[in-house]
Backbone of each chain as nested JSON, in Angstrom:
{
  "chains": [
    {"id": "A", "residues": [
      {"number": 1, "name": "UNK", "atoms": {"N": [-4.286, -7.681, -37.572], "CA": [-3.734, -9.026, -37.419], "C": [-4.375, -9.728, -36.23]}},
      {"number": 2, "name": "UNK", "atoms": {"N": [-5.304, -10.635, -36.523], "CA": [-5.95, -11.329, -35.415], "C": [-5.296, -12.687, -35.155]}},
      {"number": 3, "name": "UNK", "atoms": {"N": [-5.475, -13.578, -36.106], "CA": [-4.883, -14.907, -35.954], "C": [-3.408, -14.826, -36.36]}},
      {"number": 4, "name": "UNK", "atoms": {"N": [-2.559, -15.453, -35.542], "CA": [-1.139, -15.454, -35.886], "C": [-0.834, -16.57, -36.881]}},
      {"number": 5, "name": "UNK", "atoms": {"N": [0.01, -16.264, -37.854], "CA": [0.392, -17.267, -38.85], "C": [1.458, -18.213, -38.326]}},
      {"number": 6, "name": "UNK", "atoms": {"N": [2.319, -17.694, -37.445], "CA": [3.401, -18.528, -36.909], "C": [2.953, -19.153, -35.591]}},
      {"number": 7, "name": "UNK", "atoms": {"N": [3.214, -20.42, -35.43], "CA": [2.807, -21.09, -34.193], "C": [3.912, -20.987, -33.14]}},
      {"number": 8, "name": "UNK", "atoms": {"N": [3.578, -21.328, -31.905], "CA": [4.534, -21.101, -30.82], "C": [5.627, -22.167, -30.731]}},
      {"number": 9, "name": "UNK", "atoms": {"N": [5.355, -23.392, -31.182], "CA": [6.395, -24.427, -31.001], "C": [7.719, -24.11, -31.703]}},
      {"number": 10, "name": "UNK", "atoms": {"N": [7.708, -23.601, -32.961], "CA": [9.015, -23.226, -33.523], "C": [9.683, -22.098, -32.755]}},
      {"number": 11, "name": "UNK", "atoms": {"N": [8.896, -21.258, -32.07], "CA": [9.494, -20.162, -31.277], "C": [10.289, -20.734, -30.097]}},
      {"number": 12, "name": "UNK", "atoms": {"N": [9.739, -21.782, -29.485], "CA": [10.469, -22.441, -28.395], "C": [11.786, -23.036, -28.915]}},
      {"number": 13, "name": "UNK", "atoms": {"N": [11.713, -23.642, -30.118], "CA": [12.936, -24.239, -30.678], "C": [13.958, -23.157, -31.035]}},
      {"number": 14, "name": "UNK", "atoms": {"N": [13.467, -22.026, -31.56], "CA": [14.371, -20.912, -31.895], "C": [15.054, -20.402, -30.626]}},
      {"number": 15, "name": "UNK", "atoms": {"N": [14.319, -20.294, -29.533], "CA": [14.896, -19.818, -28.274], "C": [15.924, -20.818, -27.742]}},
      {"number": 16, "name": "UNK", "atoms": {"N": [15.663, -22.1, -27.921], "CA": [16.639, -23.123, -27.497], "C": [17.91, -23.013, -28.325]}},
      {"number": 17, "name": "UNK", "atoms": {"N": [17.759, -22.766, -29.642], "CA": [18.925, -22.544, -30.507], "C": [19.753, -21.365, -30.014]}},
      {"number": 18, "name": "UNK", "atoms": {"N": [19.073, -20.385, -29.407], "CA": [19.743, -19.171, -28.928], "C": [20.337, -19.385, -27.54]}},
      {"number": 19, "name": "UNK", "atoms": {"N": [20.204, -20.584, -26.995], "CA": [20.841, -20.902, -25.714], "C": [19.925, -20.848, -24.509]}},
      {"number": 20, "name": "UNK", "atoms": {"N": [18.649, -20.563, -24.717], "CA": [17.725, -20.447, -23.583], "C": [17.248, -21.821, -23.124]}},
      {"number": 21, "name": "UNK", "atoms": {"N": [17.107, -21.971, -21.807], "CA": [16.601, -23.238, -21.272], "C": [15.082, -23.224, -21.217]}},
      {"number": 22, "name": "UNK", "atoms": {"N": [14.568, -22.102, -20.686], "CA": [13.122, -22.032, -20.511], "C": [12.56, -20.744, -21.087]}},
      {"number": 23, "name": "UNK", "atoms": {"N": [11.395, -20.858, -21.668], "CA": [10.753, -19.719, -22.332], "C": [9.279, -19.72, -21.929]}},
      {"number": 24, "name": "UNK", "atoms": {"N": [8.79, -18.623, -21.419], "CA": [7.369, -18.593, -21.032], "C": [6.497, -18.616, -22.284]}},
      {"number": 25, "name": "UNK", "atoms": {"N": [5.268, -19.085, -22.117], "CA": [4.335, -19.181, -23.248], "C": [4.075, -17.787, -23.834]}},
      {"number": 26, "name": "UNK", "atoms": {"N": [3.988, -16.788, -22.935], "CA": [3.757, -15.408, -23.389], "C": [4.929, -14.901, -24.222]}},
      {"number": 27, "name": "UNK", "atoms": {"N": [6.158, -15.287, -23.813], "CA": [7.344, -14.858, -24.559], "C": [7.361, -15.491, -25.948]}},
      {"number": 28, "name": "UNK", "atoms": {"N": [6.991, -16.773, -26.023], "CA": [6.953, -17.466, -27.323], "C": [5.912, -16.812, -28.239]}},
      {"number": 29, "name": "UNK", "atoms": {"N": [4.755, -16.444, -27.654], "CA": [3.712, -15.777, -28.447], "C": [4.194, -14.415, -28.926]}},
      {"number": 30, "name": "UNK", "atoms": {"N": [4.887, -13.684, -28.036], "CA": [5.413, -12.359, -28.379], "C": [6.401, -12.47, -29.544]}},
      {"number": 31, "name": "UNK", "atoms": {"N": [7.274, -13.483, -29.486], "CA": [8.257, -13.669, -30.565], "C": [7.55, -14.011, -31.883]}},
      {"number": 32, "name": "UNK", "atoms": {"N": [6.52, -14.851, -31.811], "CA": [5.758, -15.208, -33.022], "C": [5.128, -13.961, -33.629]}},
      {"number": 33, "name": "UNK", "atoms": {"N": [4.564, -13.11, -32.756], "CA": [3.891, -11.889, -33.207], "C": [4.897, -10.958, -33.892]}},
      {"number": 34, "name": "UNK", "atoms": {"N": [6.045, -10.792, -33.249], "CA": [7.078, -9.891, -33.767], "C": [7.624, -10.382, -35.103]}},
      {"number": 35, "name": "UNK", "atoms": {"N": [7.917, -11.688, -35.191], "CA": [8.47, -12.22, -36.446], "C": [7.448, -12.111, -37.58]}},
      {"number": 36, "name": "UNK", "atoms": {"N": [6.171, -12.236, -37.223], "CA": [5.156, -12.075, -38.271], "C": [5.102, -10.627, -38.761]}},
      {"number": 37, "name": "UNK", "atoms": {"N": [5.176, -9.67, -37.837], "CA": [5.164, -8.253, -38.218], "C": [6.36, -7.953, -39.132]}},
      {"number": 38, "name": "UNK", "atoms": {"N": [7.538, -8.446, -38.752], "CA": [8.74, -8.225, -39.568], "C": [8.578, -8.916, -40.923]}},
      {"number": 39, "name": "UNK", "atoms": {"N": [8.034, -10.13, -40.914], "CA": [7.809, -10.889, -42.146], "C": [6.889, -10.162, -43.109]}},
      {"number": 40, "name": "UNK", "atoms": {"N": [5.803, -9.596, -42.583], "CA": [4.857, -8.869, -43.446], "C": [5.53, -7.622, -44.024]}},
      {"number": 41, "name": "UNK", "atoms": {"N": [6.332, -6.934, -43.198], "CA": [7.057, -5.751, -43.687], "C": [7.968, -6.12, -44.848]}},
      {"number": 42, "name": "UNK", "atoms": {"N": [8.748, -7.193, -44.656], "CA": [9.67, -7.641, -45.705], "C": [8.884, -8.05, -46.957]}},
      {"number": 43, "name": "UNK", "atoms": {"N": [7.792, -8.787, -46.762], "CA": [6.994, -9.258, -47.899], "C": [6.385, -8.093, -48.677]}},
      {"number": 44, "name": "UNK", "atoms": {"N": [5.977, -7.028, -47.954], "CA": [5.416, -5.855, -48.644], "C": [6.458, -5.195, -49.537]}},
      {"number": 45, "name": "UNK", "atoms": {"N": [7.658, -5.026, -49.0], "CA": [8.746, -4.447, -49.806], "C": [9.058, -5.344, -50.992]}},
      {"number": 46, "name": "UNK", "atoms": {"N": [9.109, -6.653, -50.749], "CA": [9.431, -7.617, -51.81], "C": [8.371, -7.561, -52.917]}},
      {"number": 47, "name": "UNK", "atoms": {"N": [7.12, -7.431, -52.497], "CA": [6.008, -7.323, -53.457], "C": [6.2, -6.075, -54.329]}},
      {"number": 48, "name": "UNK", "atoms": {"N": [6.558, -4.962, -53.694], "CA": [6.822, -3.734, -54.459], "C": [7.936, -3.936, -55.479]}},
      {"number": 49, "name": "UNK", "atoms": {"N": [8.991, -4.616, -55.061], "CA": [10.111, -4.867, -55.978], "C": [9.675, -5.742, -57.144]}},
      {"number": 50, "name": "UNK", "atoms": {"N": [8.853, -6.759, -56.865], "CA": [8.417, -7.662, -57.94], "C": [7.553, -6.904, -58.952]}},
      {"number": 51, "name": "UNK", "atoms": {"N": [6.681, -6.011, -58.461], "CA": [5.837, -5.203, -59.355], "C": [6.712, -4.28, -60.208]}},
      {"number": 52, "name": "UNK", "atoms": {"N": [7.698, -3.687, -59.549], "CA": [8.619, -2.794, -60.24], "C": [9.33, -3.534, -61.381]}},
      {"number": 53, "name": "UNK", "atoms": {"N": [9.619, -4.82, -61.162], "CA": [10.293, -5.64, -62.177], "C": [9.274, -6.27, -63.141]}},
      {"number": 54, "name": "UNK", "atoms": {"N": [8.021, -5.814, -63.081], "CA": [6.938, -6.304, -63.94], "C": [6.715, -7.811, -63.83]}},
      {"number": 55, "name": "UNK", "atoms": {"N": [6.86, -8.29, -62.617], "CA": [6.58, -9.702, -62.373], "C": [5.359, -9.814, -61.476]}},
      {"number": 56, "name": "UNK", "atoms": {"N": [4.68, -10.963, -61.539], "CA": [3.542, -11.201, -60.653], "C": [3.931, -12.109, -59.495]}},
      {"number": 57, "name": "UNK", "atoms": {"N": [5.142, -12.654, -59.565], "CA": [5.592, -13.609, -58.557], "C": [6.758, -13.024, -57.754]}},
      {"number": 58, "name": "UNK", "atoms": {"N": [6.674, -13.105, -56.448], "CA": [7.794, -12.692, -55.607], "C": [8.88, -13.763, -55.702]}},
      {"number": 59, "name": "UNK", "atoms": {"N": [10.085, -13.336, -56.004], "CA": [11.205, -14.276, -56.086], "C": [12.148, -14.068, -54.911]}},
      {"number": 60, "name": "UNK", "atoms": {"N": [13.071, -15.021, -54.751], "CA": [14.002, -14.97, -53.618], "C": [14.809, -13.666, -53.611]}},
      {"number": 61, "name": "UNK", "atoms": {"N": [15.193, -13.184, -54.802], "CA": [15.989, -11.948, -54.87], "C": [15.182, -10.737, -54.373]}},
      {"number": 62, "name": "UNK", "atoms": {"N": [13.859, -10.766, -54.551], "CA": [13.011, -9.681, -54.014], "C": [13.04, -9.695, -52.481]}},
      {"number": 63, "name": "UNK", "atoms": {"N": [12.996, -10.912, -51.915], "CA": [13.037, -11.051, -50.449], "C": [14.38, -10.549, -49.917]}},
      {"number": 64, "name": "UNK", "atoms": {"N": [15.454, -10.895, -50.626], "CA": [16.794, -10.477, -50.174], "C": [16.925, -8.961, -50.127]}},
      {"number": 65, "name": "UNK", "atoms": {"N": [16.547, -8.298, -51.2], "CA": [16.697, -6.843, -51.265], "C": [15.746, -6.161, -50.274]}},
      {"number": 66, "name": "UNK", "atoms": {"N": [14.543, -6.721, -50.125], "CA": [13.567, -6.158, -49.186], "C": [14.072, -6.266, -47.743]}},
      {"number": 67, "name": "UNK", "atoms": {"N": [14.733, -7.367, -47.433], "CA": [15.262, -7.568, -46.079], "C": [16.304, -6.511, -45.754]}},
      {"number": 68, "name": "UNK", "atoms": {"N": [17.2, -6.275, -46.723], "CA": [18.231, -5.253, -46.493], "C": [17.573, -3.912, -46.2]}},
      {"number": 69, "name": "UNK", "atoms": {"N": [16.525, -3.605, -46.959], "CA": [15.844, -2.32, -46.77], "C": [15.175, -2.23, -45.399]}},
      {"number": 70, "name": "UNK", "atoms": {"N": [14.45, -3.269, -45.033], "CA": [13.712, -3.261, -43.754], "C": [14.67, -3.254, -42.562]}},
      {"number": 71, "name": "UNK", "atoms": {"N": [15.742, -4.051, -42.645], "CA": [16.637, -4.186, -41.497], "C": [17.586, -2.998, -41.33]}},
      {"number": 72, "name": "UNK", "atoms": {"N": [17.769, -2.222, -42.416], "CA": [18.684, -1.079, -42.301], "C": [17.972, 0.202, -41.919]}},
      {"number": 73, "name": "UNK", "atoms": {"N": [16.657, 0.141, -41.891], "CA": [15.879, 1.333, -41.517], "C": [16.084, 1.649, -40.047]}}
    ]},
    {"id": "B", "residues": [
      {"number": 1, "name": "UNK", "atoms": {"N": [23.161, -23.602, -38.875], "CA": [21.717, -23.748, -39.041], "C": [21.432, -24.633, -40.254]}},
      {"number": 2, "name": "UNK", "atoms": {"N": [21.145, -25.892, -39.998], "CA": [20.884, -26.774, -41.13], "C": [19.392, -26.886, -41.393]}},
      {"number": 3, "name": "UNK", "atoms": {"N": [18.703, -27.491, -40.453], "CA": [17.269, -27.651, -40.627], "C": [16.586, -26.335, -40.229]}},
      {"number": 4, "name": "UNK", "atoms": {"N": [15.644, -25.895, -41.054], "CA": [14.918, -24.667, -40.702], "C": [13.785, -24.976, -39.732]}},
      {"number": 5, "name": "UNK", "atoms": {"N": [13.631, -24.113, -38.747], "CA": [12.566, -24.299, -37.749], "C": [11.21, -23.835, -38.286]}},
      {"number": 6, "name": "UNK", "atoms": {"N": [11.24, -22.832, -39.147], "CA": [9.982, -22.305, -39.687], "C": [9.667, -22.978, -41.019]}},
      {"number": 7, "name": "UNK", "atoms": {"N": [8.433, -23.386, -41.192], "CA": [8.069, -24.06, -42.438], "C": [7.613, -23.04, -43.481]}},
      {"number": 8, "name": "UNK", "atoms": {"N": [7.508, -23.49, -44.72], "CA": [7.235, -22.538, -45.799], "C": [5.763, -22.112, -45.891]}},
      {"number": 9, "name": "UNK", "atoms": {"N": [4.836, -22.961, -45.46], "CA": [3.416, -22.584, -45.654], "C": [3.034, -21.278, -44.938]}},
      {"number": 10, "name": "UNK", "atoms": {"N": [3.461, -21.056, -43.67], "CA": [3.126, -19.746, -43.101], "C": [3.772, -18.58, -43.841]}},
      {"number": 11, "name": "UNK", "atoms": {"N": [4.904, -18.847, -44.524], "CA": [5.56, -17.774, -45.292], "C": [4.681, -17.351, -46.475]}},
      {"number": 12, "name": "UNK", "atoms": {"N": [4.058, -18.35, -47.114], "CA": [3.129, -18.032, -48.211], "C": [1.96, -17.198, -47.676]}},
      {"number": 13, "name": "UNK", "atoms": {"N": [1.447, -17.563, -46.501], "CA": [0.308, -16.82, -45.939], "C": [0.726, -15.396, -45.564]}},
      {"number": 14, "name": "UNK", "atoms": {"N": [1.954, -15.259, -45.014], "CA": [2.469, -13.929, -44.656], "C": [2.575, -13.063, -45.922]}},
      {"number": 15, "name": "UNK", "atoms": {"N": [3.053, -13.641, -47.012], "CA": [3.173, -12.89, -48.268], "C": [1.792, -12.494, -48.802]}},
      {"number": 16, "name": "UNK", "atoms": {"N": [0.82, -13.37, -48.64], "CA": [-0.541, -13.032, -49.074], "C": [-1.088, -11.864, -48.248]}},
      {"number": 17, "name": "UNK", "atoms": {"N": [-0.822, -11.898, -46.934], "CA": [-1.223, -10.787, -46.06], "C": [-0.606, -9.477, -46.531]}},
      {"number": 18, "name": "UNK", "atoms": {"N": [0.601, -9.576, -47.115], "CA": [1.311, -8.385, -47.577], "C": [0.844, -7.948, -48.959]}},
      {"number": 19, "name": "UNK", "atoms": {"N": [-0.122, -8.671, -49.529], "CA": [-0.697, -8.257, -50.801], "C": [-0.192, -9.013, -52.011]}},
      {"number": 20, "name": "UNK", "atoms": {"N": [0.699, -9.969, -51.803], "CA": [1.267, -10.706, -52.935], "C": [0.311, -11.79, -53.413]}},
      {"number": 21, "name": "UNK", "atoms": {"N": [0.272, -11.981, -54.738], "CA": [-0.568, -13.039, -55.289], "C": [0.202, -14.349, -55.357]}},
      {"number": 22, "name": "UNK", "atoms": {"N": [1.429, -14.236, -55.867], "CA": [2.223, -15.452, -56.065], "C": [3.613, -15.282, -55.466]}},
      {"number": 23, "name": "UNK", "atoms": {"N": [4.092, -16.368, -54.898], "CA": [5.396, -16.366, -54.233], "C": [6.118, -17.642, -54.632]}},
      {"number": 24, "name": "UNK", "atoms": {"N": [7.326, -17.507, -55.129], "CA": [8.049, -18.716, -55.525], "C": [8.458, -19.502, -54.286]}},
      {"number": 25, "name": "UNK", "atoms": {"N": [8.674, -20.795, -54.474], "CA": [9.05, -21.665, -53.352], "C": [10.385, -21.204, -52.756]}},
      {"number": 26, "name": "UNK", "atoms": {"N": [11.295, -20.778, -53.625], "CA": [12.601, -20.291, -53.152], "C": [12.452, -19.026, -52.315]}},
      {"number": 27, "name": "UNK", "atoms": {"N": [11.51, -18.15, -52.707], "CA": [11.273, -16.913, -51.959], "C": [10.705, -17.233, -50.577]}},
      {"number": 28, "name": "UNK", "atoms": {"N": [9.789, -18.209, -50.519], "CA": [9.196, -18.596, -49.243], "C": [10.27, -19.183, -48.316]}},
      {"number": 29, "name": "UNK", "atoms": {"N": [11.167, -19.989, -48.89], "CA": [12.268, -20.57, -48.097], "C": [13.203, -19.477, -47.599]}},
      {"number": 30, "name": "UNK", "atoms": {"N": [13.483, -18.502, -48.481], "CA": [14.369, -17.394, -48.12], "C": [13.773, -16.602, -46.958]}},
      {"number": 31, "name": "UNK", "atoms": {"N": [12.465, -16.353, -47.019], "CA": [11.809, -15.601, -45.939], "C": [11.852, -16.397, -44.623]}},
      {"number": 32, "name": "UNK", "atoms": {"N": [11.638, -17.711, -44.711], "CA": [11.699, -18.563, -43.513], "C": [13.092, -18.495, -42.888]}},
      {"number": 33, "name": "UNK", "atoms": {"N": [14.113, -18.539, -43.745], "CA": [15.504, -18.518, -43.283], "C": [15.805, -17.193, -42.584]}},
      {"number": 34, "name": "UNK", "atoms": {"N": [15.378, -16.104, -43.226], "CA": [15.639, -14.769, -42.695], "C": [14.925, -14.547, -41.365]}},
      {"number": 35, "name": "UNK", "atoms": {"N": [13.653, -14.963, -41.29], "CA": [12.904, -14.76, -40.037], "C": [13.501, -15.603, -38.915]}},
      {"number": 36, "name": "UNK", "atoms": {"N": [14.046, -16.764, -39.269], "CA": [14.688, -17.572, -38.228], "C": [15.965, -16.901, -37.714]}},
      {"number": 37, "name": "UNK", "atoms": {"N": [16.751, -16.352, -38.637], "CA": [17.983, -15.655, -38.231], "C": [17.631, -14.478, -37.303]}},
      {"number": 38, "name": "UNK", "atoms": {"N": [16.621, -13.701, -37.687], "CA": [16.201, -12.563, -36.857], "C": [15.671, -13.07, -35.512]}},
      {"number": 39, "name": "UNK", "atoms": {"N": [14.906, -14.144, -35.543], "CA": [14.355, -14.727, -34.313], "C": [15.431, -15.178, -33.348]}},
      {"number": 40, "name": "UNK", "atoms": {"N": [16.467, -15.827, -33.873], "CA": [17.564, -16.3, -33.018], "C": [18.309, -15.097, -32.416]}},
      {"number": 41, "name": "UNK", "atoms": {"N": [18.505, -14.051, -33.229], "CA": [19.169, -12.836, -32.722], "C": [18.386, -12.242, -31.557]}},
      {"number": 42, "name": "UNK", "atoms": {"N": [17.073, -12.106, -31.756], "CA": [16.208, -11.543, -30.711], "C": [16.241, -12.438, -29.47]}},
      {"number": 43, "name": "UNK", "atoms": {"N": [16.152, -13.756, -29.68], "CA": [16.133, -14.696, -28.552], "C": [17.445, -14.655, -27.767]}},
      {"number": 44, "name": "UNK", "atoms": {"N": [18.572, -14.469, -28.476], "CA": [19.871, -14.375, -27.783], "C": [19.921, -13.152, -26.873]}},
      {"number": 45, "name": "UNK", "atoms": {"N": [19.468, -12.021, -27.405], "CA": [19.429, -10.798, -26.593], "C": [18.487, -10.989, -25.406]}},
      {"number": 46, "name": "UNK", "atoms": {"N": [17.325, -11.598, -25.667], "CA": [16.328, -11.816, -24.605], "C": [16.894, -12.722, -23.521]}},
      {"number": 47, "name": "UNK", "atoms": {"N": [17.633, -13.739, -23.944], "CA": [18.286, -14.659, -22.997], "C": [19.261, -13.884, -22.102]}},
      {"number": 48, "name": "UNK", "atoms": {"N": [20.055, -13.002, -22.724], "CA": [20.994, -12.164, -21.944], "C": [20.245, -11.315, -20.919]}},
      {"number": 49, "name": "UNK", "atoms": {"N": [19.132, -10.736, -21.33], "CA": [18.356, -9.904, -20.399], "C": [17.8, -10.73, -19.254]}},
      {"number": 50, "name": "UNK", "atoms": {"N": [17.338, -11.954, -19.562], "CA": [16.763, -12.797, -18.495], "C": [17.843, -13.177, -17.482]}},
      {"number": 51, "name": "UNK", "atoms": {"N": [19.044, -13.476, -17.976], "CA": [20.156, -13.82, -17.074], "C": [20.512, -12.61, -16.212]}},
      {"number": 52, "name": "UNK", "atoms": {"N": [20.547, -11.452, -16.847], "CA": [20.857, -10.218, -16.132], "C": [19.845, -9.974, -15.006]}},
      {"number": 53, "name": "UNK", "atoms": {"N": [18.598, -10.387, -15.233], "CA": [17.543, -10.211, -14.225], "C": [17.483, -11.422, -13.28]}},
      {"number": 54, "name": "UNK", "atoms": {"N": [18.507, -12.259, -13.334], "CA": [18.621, -13.467, -12.497], "C": [17.422, -14.402, -12.626]}},
      {"number": 55, "name": "UNK", "atoms": {"N": [16.939, -14.501, -13.84], "CA": [15.865, -15.451, -14.1], "C": [16.374, -16.554, -15.015]}},
      {"number": 56, "name": "UNK", "atoms": {"N": [15.707, -17.722, -14.948], "CA": [16.09, -18.816, -15.847], "C": [15.113, -18.931, -17.008]}},
      {"number": 57, "name": "UNK", "atoms": {"N": [14.044, -18.137, -16.94], "CA": [13.0, -18.21, -17.962], "C": [12.933, -16.894, -18.741]}},
      {"number": 58, "name": "UNK", "atoms": {"N": [12.92, -17.001, -20.059], "CA": [12.718, -15.812, -20.892], "C": [11.251, -15.407, -20.791]}},
      {"number": 59, "name": "UNK", "atoms": {"N": [11.012, -14.142, -20.471], "CA": [9.636, -13.646, -20.391], "C": [9.341, -12.706, -21.562]}},
      {"number": 60, "name": "UNK", "atoms": {"N": [8.062, -12.393, -21.733], "CA": [7.654, -11.549, -22.855], "C": [8.384, -10.208, -22.837]}},
      {"number": 61, "name": "UNK", "atoms": {"N": [8.6, -9.644, -21.636], "CA": [9.273, -8.339, -21.569], "C": [10.73, -8.421, -22.057]}},
      {"number": 62, "name": "UNK", "atoms": {"N": [11.37, -9.595, -21.884], "CA": [12.733, -9.779, -22.409], "C": [12.715, -9.742, -23.935]}},
      {"number": 63, "name": "UNK", "atoms": {"N": [11.692, -10.381, -24.523], "CA": [11.562, -10.394, -25.983], "C": [11.326, -8.975, -26.505]}},
      {"number": 64, "name": "UNK", "atoms": {"N": [10.484, -8.221, -25.781], "CA": [10.173, -6.849, -26.228], "C": [11.424, -5.978, -26.261]}},
      {"number": 65, "name": "UNK", "atoms": {"N": [12.173, -5.997, -25.161], "CA": [13.359, -5.128, -25.089], "C": [14.43, -5.603, -26.076]}},
      {"number": 66, "name": "UNK", "atoms": {"N": [14.552, -6.917, -26.248], "CA": [15.535, -7.471, -27.188], "C": [15.197, -7.07, -28.619]}},
      {"number": 67, "name": "UNK", "atoms": {"N": [13.911, -7.055, -28.946], "CA": [13.485, -6.677, -30.298], "C": [13.872, -5.242, -30.598]}},
      {"number": 68, "name": "UNK", "atoms": {"N": [13.612, -4.355, -29.622], "CA": [13.987, -2.946, -29.84], "C": [15.474, -2.848, -30.118]}},
      {"number": 69, "name": "UNK", "atoms": {"N": [16.268, -3.597, -29.355], "CA": [17.718, -3.543, -29.529], "C": [18.144, -4.068, -30.908]}},
      {"number": 70, "name": "UNK", "atoms": {"N": [17.619, -5.222, -31.296], "CA": [18.011, -5.833, -32.569], "C": [17.54, -4.998, -33.762]}},
      {"number": 71, "name": "UNK", "atoms": {"N": [16.322, -4.463, -33.68], "CA": [15.768, -3.747, -34.831], "C": [16.32, -2.337, -34.976]}},
      {"number": 72, "name": "UNK", "atoms": {"N": [16.866, -1.794, -33.906], "CA": [17.401, -0.434, -34.006], "C": [18.878, -0.408, -34.374]}},
      {"number": 73, "name": "UNK", "atoms": {"N": [19.489, -1.58, -34.394], "CA": [20.907, -1.648, -34.765], "C": [21.088, -1.32, -36.234]}}
    ]}
  ]
}
């Protein structure tokens, strides 16, 4: 993973939603990196579920079940 | 949480990174919603750690420790 898919500005907004006043640029980048890693994990599981269901398209229900699996590990 | 902070286009790219060919619009929205919820959880924990360390700014190390806490629950 070289280029990050998530940009830092939404990370600042997410931190503000969480009650933070100030967030360092490094912290925003770290959060973007982490959310992307979690996102790819969830997407991989979702992809497996879609293949299992003989579909070529990932649907919302695949994301839901994949999230439960990734977050409960 | 009404307006989502994360947009859908990076979600499509994240799914492609995970090996998926096609992703429904609803699935991309679901992933954006989920990553935002996880992001806010991590940011809340990080905010608590920064306050505990008598800082007003969230730093990268706060995000790291908060992630371990949120993901191991």
